[in-house]
C-alpha positions as CSV (number, residue, x, y, z in Angstrom):
1,M,-33.0,-72.2,39.1
2,E,-31.4,-75.3,37.3
3,I,-32.9,-73.5,33.6
4,D,-31.8,-70.2,34.3
5,A,-27.8,-71.3,35.6
6,R,-28.1,-73.5,32.2
7,S,-29.4,-70.5,30.4
8,S,-27.0,-67.9,31.6
9,Y,-24.3,-70.7,30.8
10,C,-25.2,-71.0,27.5
11,S,-25.2,-66.8,27.2
12,N,-21.8,-66.9,28.3
13,E,-20.9,-69.9,26.2
14,T,-21.8,-68.1,23.7
15,E,-20.5,-64.7,23.9
16,T,-16.7,-66.8,24.5
17,N,-17.0,-68.4,21.5
18,V,-18.7,-65.0,19.4
19,A,-16.2,-62.5,20.5
20,P,-13.3,-63.3,18.7
21,V,-15.0,-63.8,15.9
22,T,-16.3,-60.3,15.8
23,T,-13.1,-59.2,17.6
24,H,-11.1,-60.4,13.8
25,T,-13.3,-59.7,11.7
26,R,-14.4,-56.1,11.7
27,P,-10.6,-55.0,11.6
28,A,-10.1,-56.3,8.4
29,Q,-13.2,-54.8,7.3
30,S,-12.4,-51.8,8.4
31,A,-8.9,-51.7,7.1
32,K,-10.9,-52.5,3.9
33,K,-13.0,-49.7,3.4
34,V,-9.7,-47.9,4.5
35,N,-7.9,-49.2,2.0
36,G,-10.4,-48.3,-0.5
37,D,-11.5,-44.7,0.4
38,Y,-7.7,-44.0,0.9
39,V,-7.7,-44.9,-2.9
40,F,-10.3,-43.1,-4.5
41,R,-9.0,-40.1,-2.4
42,C,-5.7,-40.5,-4.2
43,L,-7.2,-41.1,-7.2
44,T,-9.4,-38.0,-7.3
45,T,-6.8,-36.0,-6.1
46,L,-4.3,-36.9,-9.0
47,F,-7.1,-36.4,-11.5
48,A,-7.8,-32.9,-9.7
49,L,-3.8,-32.1,-9.6
50,S,-3.6,-32.8,-13.6
51,I,-6.1,-30.4,-14.6
52,L,-4.0,-28.0,-12.5
53,A,-0.7,-29.0,-14.0
54,I,-1.5,-29.4,-17.7
55,L,-2.9,-25.7,-17.2
56,A,0.2,-24.6,-15.6
57,L,2.5,-26.1,-18.3
58,M,0.6,-24.8,-21.1
59,I,1.7,-21.0,-19.5
60,Y,5.0,-22.0,-19.0
61,E,5.6,-23.3,-21.9
62,M,3.4,-20.2,-23.7
63,T,5.7,-18.0,-22.0
64,G,8.8,-19.4,-22.8
65,E,7.9,-18.9,-26.6
66,S,6.5,-15.6,-25.5
67,M,10.2,-14.4,-24.1
68,P,11.7,-12.8,-27.2
69,A,8.5,-10.5,-28.0
70,I,8.6,-9.7,-24.0
71,K,12.2,-9.0,-24.0
72,A,12.0,-6.9,-27.3
73,F,9.2,-4.6,-26.4
74,G,8.1,-5.1,-22.8
75,W,4.6,-3.2,-21.7
76,K,4.7,-2.0,-25.1
77,F,4.0,-4.8,-26.6
78,V,0.3,-3.6,-25.2
79,T,0.3,-0.4,-25.9
80,S,1.3,0.2,-29.3
81,R,-1.3,-0.1,-32.1
82,E,1.9,-0.5,-34.7
83,W,2.4,-4.5,-36.2
84,D,4.8,-4.5,-38.7
85,A,6.0,-8.1,-39.9
86,V,8.9,-6.3,-42.0
87,Q,10.3,-4.4,-40.1
88,G,10.0,-6.5,-36.8
89,I,7.9,-4.3,-34.7
90,F,4.6,-5.4,-33.2
91,G,2.1,-4.5,-30.7
92,A,-1.1,-6.1,-29.8
93,L,-3.3,-3.3,-28.8
94,P,-5.9,-3.4,-31.6
95,Y,-6.6,-6.8,-31.5
96,L,-7.0,-6.1,-27.7
97,Y,-9.5,-3.7,-28.3
98,G,-11.4,-5.3,-31.0
99,S,-11.5,-8.7,-28.8
100,V,-13.1,-6.4,-25.9
101,V,-15.1,-4.5,-27.9
102,S,-16.4,-7.2,-30.2
103,S,-16.9,-9.2,-27.3
104,V,-18.9,-7.1,-24.4
105,L,-21.5,-5.9,-27.1
106,A,-22.1,-8.8,-28.3
107,L,-22.6,-10.2,-24.6
108,L,-25.0,-7.1,-24.1
109,L,-27.2,-7.6,-27.2
110,A,-27.4,-11.6,-26.2
111,T,-28.2,-11.5,-22.1
112,P,-31.7,-9.6,-22.4
113,L,-32.5,-11.9,-25.7
114,S,-31.5,-15.1,-24.3
115,I,-33.0,-14.4,-21.0
116,G,-36.6,-13.6,-23.3
117,A,-36.4,-16.7,-24.6
118,A,-35.5,-18.7,-21.4
119,L,-38.5,-17.6,-19.9
120,F,-40.9,-17.8,-23.2
121,I,-39.5,-21.3,-23.2
122,T,-40.3,-21.8,-18.9
123,E,-43.0,-19.6,-18.3
124,V,-44.8,-18.1,-21.2
125,A,-45.4,-21.0,-23.8
126,P,-47.2,-23.9,-23.5
127,G,-46.0,-27.0,-22.3
128,K,-45.6,-28.5,-26.2
129,I,-44.3,-25.7,-27.7
130,G,-41.7,-25.3,-25.0
131,A,-40.8,-28.2,-25.3
132,I,-40.3,-28.0,-29.6
133,V,-38.7,-25.0,-29.5
134,A,-35.9,-25.7,-26.3
135,P,-34.4,-28.4,-28.3
136,L,-33.7,-26.3,-31.4
137,V,-32.3,-24.0,-29.6
138,E,-29.8,-26.2,-27.9
139,L,-29.0,-27.6,-31.8
140,L,-28.1,-24.1,-32.4
141,A,-25.1,-24.2,-30.2
142,A,-23.8,-27.2,-32.4
143,I,-23.3,-25.8,-35.7
144,P,-19.5,-25.1,-36.7
145,S,-18.6,-22.0,-36.2
146,V,-17.0,-22.0,-39.8
147,I,-21.1,-22.3,-41.0
148,Y,-21.6,-19.0,-39.1
149,G,-19.1,-17.5,-40.6
150,L,-19.7,-18.7,-44.0
151,W,-23.3,-17.5,-43.8
152,G,-22.0,-14.5,-42.4
153,V,-19.5,-13.2,-45.1
154,L,-22.3,-14.4,-48.2
155,V,-25.7,-13.8,-46.3
156,M,-25.8,-10.9,-43.7
157,A,-22.5,-8.9,-44.3
158,P,-24.0,-8.0,-47.9
159,W,-27.4,-7.6,-46.5
160,L,-25.6,-5.1,-43.3
161,Q,-23.4,-3.4,-46.5
162,S,-26.9,-2.2,-48.1
163,T,-29.4,-2.0,-45.4
164,V,-28.4,-1.6,-42.0
165,Q,-25.3,0.3,-42.4
166,P,-26.4,3.5,-44.7
167,F,-29.6,3.5,-42.7
168,L,-27.2,3.9,-39.6
169,I,-25.4,6.7,-41.2
170,E,-27.8,8.1,-43.0
171,H,-30.0,8.7,-39.5
172,F,-27.6,8.6,-36.6
173,G,-24.1,9.0,-38.7
174,F,-23.7,12.3,-36.0
175,I,-23.0,9.4,-33.7
176,P,-19.6,8.2,-33.7
177,L,-20.0,4.8,-33.4
178,F,-21.7,5.5,-37.4
179,Q,-19.4,7.2,-38.9
180,G,-17.9,6.2,-41.6
181,A,-18.4,4.0,-45.0
182,P,-20.8,0.6,-45.3
183,Y,-18.1,-1.6,-45.6
184,G,-20.2,-4.8,-45.1
185,V,-17.5,-7.0,-42.9
186,S,-16.5,-4.7,-39.8
187,M,-16.6,-4.9,-36.4
188,L,-20.7,-4.7,-36.4
189,A,-21.1,-8.1,-38.5
190,A,-18.5,-9.4,-35.8
191,I,-20.9,-8.2,-33.1
192,F,-24.1,-9.6,-34.5
193,I,-22.0,-12.9,-35.5
194,L,-21.0,-13.2,-31.7
195,M,-24.5,-12.3,-30.5
196,I,-26.3,-15.1,-32.7
197,M,-23.2,-18.0,-31.3
198,V,-23.7,-16.8,-27.8
199,V,-27.5,-17.0,-27.3
200,P,-28.4,-20.6,-27.5
201,I,-25.6,-21.1,-25.1
202,I,-27.1,-18.4,-22.1
203,T,-30.7,-19.5,-23.2
204,S,-29.7,-23.6,-22.5
205,I,-28.1,-22.2,-19.0
206,T,-30.7,-19.5,-18.0
207,R,-33.9,-22.7,-19.2
208,E,-32.3,-25.0,-16.5
209,V,-31.4,-21.9,-13.8
210,L,-35.5,-20.9,-14.4
211,L,-36.7,-24.9,-13.9
212,A,-35.1,-25.8,-10.9
213,V,-37.2,-22.2,-8.9
214,P,-39.2,-24.3,-6.5
215,Q,-42.9,-24.1,-7.6
216,S,-43.7,-23.2,-3.9
217,Q,-42.6,-20.1,-4.7
218,K,-44.3,-19.2,-7.7
219,E,-47.2,-20.4,-6.1
220,A,-47.0,-18.3,-3.3
221,A,-46.7,-15.4,-5.5
222,I,-49.7,-16.1,-7.1
223,A,-51.3,-16.3,-3.9
224,L,-50.8,-12.8,-3.4
225,G,-52.2,-11.6,-5.7
226,A,-49.3,-11.0,-8.6
227,T,-49.6,-11.4,-12.4
228,R,-47.4,-13.5,-14.4
229,W,-44.9,-10.5,-15.4
230,E,-45.0,-9.7,-11.5
231,T,-44.3,-13.3,-10.5
232,I,-41.3,-13.7,-12.9
233,K,-39.9,-10.2,-11.6
234,I,-40.0,-10.7,-7.6
235,A,-40.2,-14.8,-7.7
236,I,-38.3,-15.7,-10.2
237,L,-35.4,-13.9,-11.3
238,P,-34.1,-12.9,-8.2
239,Y,-33.8,-16.6,-7.3
240,G,-31.7,-17.8,-10.4
241,K,-29.9,-14.4,-10.7
242,S,-26.8,-16.4,-10.1
243,G,-27.3,-19.1,-12.2
244,I,-27.9,-16.4,-15.1
245,L,-25.1,-14.8,-14.3
246,G,-23.4,-17.6,-14.9
247,A,-24.9,-18.4,-18.0
248,A,-23.9,-14.3,-19.4
249,I,-20.0,-15.0,-18.3
250,L,-20.1,-18.7,-19.9
251,G,-21.1,-16.7,-23.2
252,L,-18.6,-14.5,-23.0
253,G,-16.2,-16.9,-22.5
254,R,-17.4,-17.9,-25.6
255,A,-17.2,-14.7,-27.5
256,I,-14.0,-14.0,-26.3
257,G,-12.1,-17.0,-28.2
258,E,-13.9,-17.2,-30.9
259,T,-11.8,-17.5,-33.8
260,M,-13.2,-18.3,-37.3
261,A,-16.6,-16.9,-37.6
262,V,-15.2,-14.1,-36.8
263,T,-11.8,-14.1,-38.5
264,M,-14.5,-14.5,-41.6
265,V,-17.1,-10.9,-41.0
266,I,-14.7,-8.3,-39.0
267,G,-12.3,-7.9,-42.0
268,N,-8.9,-8.0,-40.5
269,A,-7.7,-4.7,-40.2
270,P,-5.4,-3.7,-37.2
271,N,-7.7,-0.5,-36.7
272,I,-8.9,1.4,-33.5
273,S,-12.3,3.0,-34.2
274,L,-14.7,4.4,-32.8
275,S,-16.9,3.4,-35.3
276,L,-18.8,-0.1,-35.4
277,L,-18.8,0.3,-39.4
278,S,-15.0,0.7,-39.7
279,P,-13.1,-3.1,-40.0
280,A,-11.2,-4.6,-37.2
281,Y,-9.4,-7.2,-36.0
282,T,-8.9,-9.8,-32.5
283,M,-6.3,-12.4,-31.1
284,P,-7.6,-15.1,-32.2
285,S,-8.2,-13.4,-35.6
286,V,-4.4,-12.8,-36.1
287,I,-3.1,-15.8,-34.7
288,A,-5.4,-18.3,-37.1
289,N,-4.4,-15.4,-39.9
290,E,-0.4,-15.5,-39.3
291,F,0.4,-18.3,-37.5
292,A,1.7,-20.3,-40.6
293,E,3.3,-17.4,-42.3
294,T,5.0,-16.5,-39.4
295,T,8.3,-14.5,-41.4
296,S,10.9,-14.6,-38.4
297,K,11.3,-15.8,-34.3
298,L,10.4,-12.2,-33.2
299,H,6.8,-13.0,-35.0
300,A,6.3,-15.7,-33.8
301,S,7.3,-15.3,-30.4
302,A,4.6,-12.1,-30.9
303,L,1.8,-14.1,-32.1
304,M,2.9,-16.6,-29.2
305,E,2.6,-13.8,-26.5
306,I,-1.2,-12.5,-28.0
307,G,-2.1,-16.3,-26.9
308,L,-0.9,-16.2,-23.9
309,I,-2.6,-12.8,-23.4
310,L,-6.1,-14.2,-24.6
311,M,-5.1,-17.0,-22.0
312,L,-4.5,-14.9,-19.3
313,V,-7.6,-12.6,-19.9
314,T,-9.8,-15.7,-19.8
315,L,-8.7,-17.0,-16.9
316,V,-9.1,-13.4,-15.2
317,V,-12.4,-13.1,-17.1
318,N,-13.6,-16.9,-15.2
319,A,-12.0,-15.9,-12.1
320,L,-13.8,-12.4,-12.0
321,A,-16.9,-14.2,-12.9
322,R,-16.8,-16.8,-10.0
323,L,-16.1,-14.0,-7.3
324,L,-19.3,-12.3,-8.6
325,I,-21.0,-15.5,-8.4
326,W,-20.4,-15.9,-4.9
327,S,-21.1,-12.4,-4.0
328,V,-24.7,-12.2,-5.3
329,S,-25.2,-15.7,-3.8
330,R,-23.6,-14.9,-0.4
331,S,-26.1,-11.8,0.0
332,A,-28.8,-13.8,-1.8
333,K,-28.5,-16.3,1.5
334,G,-28.0,-13.1,3.4
335,G,-31.7,-11.7,2.2
336,A,-33.5,-14.9,2.8
337,A,-31.8,-15.5,6.0
């Protein structure tokens, strides 16, 4: 009984000694954690808002610089074809047309090629060959655009003028897309150069998406008797559909904003023609060519408005891409459920 009384007395004494220590130290530690979390949250919020603030500032400044052209032409600026710096008449429709047509057609050509290359690297080629090809494809994305443009104007455009365009005119000249003279530098040359520049980006991202497909999903399809093509069709491509779509949209953003390479091969003529063999113009090209040689404040304002339109088009394209990827991911989850 004495032992029990002493042990209970000792336990009570230790509890009375320890309790004040724990009650005094825990609030200090929790307060320190709270302060650290609060500071971290504030810093990350500030960083995120700073990006939006920079974007808002750019739009605000570009809108302010574009106001003379907006007040002078209004909506006619985006519907008019005439561009005469001497007379002070500016219309951006040929540049909008050139940017949209060249980017969309280049994307339509580059996406199947990129998906096929990514499938070859990840699913068809032996491991050693895939490990060699993949870095080479990624290196193509690091080549400066002016190098692509130089190669395009010195090598590709003469080849198109002497070989491809005469063939298209002779055999498919009844189609409006291939009517006209073989100029070499043309919308077709711009489409090809954009396709070459976009392929490495889409291929690299698609390859990463395909590598993320679970191995168990492939093995399940093979266990059910699927061939290699059937495995790719029913197990791999549907799983990475949203990622591949995002890669294509990223390539479209690169194509819309490309400047130097397109400027060197498109011909720089403000025309709207169904023929891909005729010279054309894009929004980045006209800004690069004329901004340093503006003849009036209205001319500079018109070029700034084209830049504002280009920025807004890029933002809208990326927003629509995010919505499309979200809808595809949501439907995929619903189907899996």
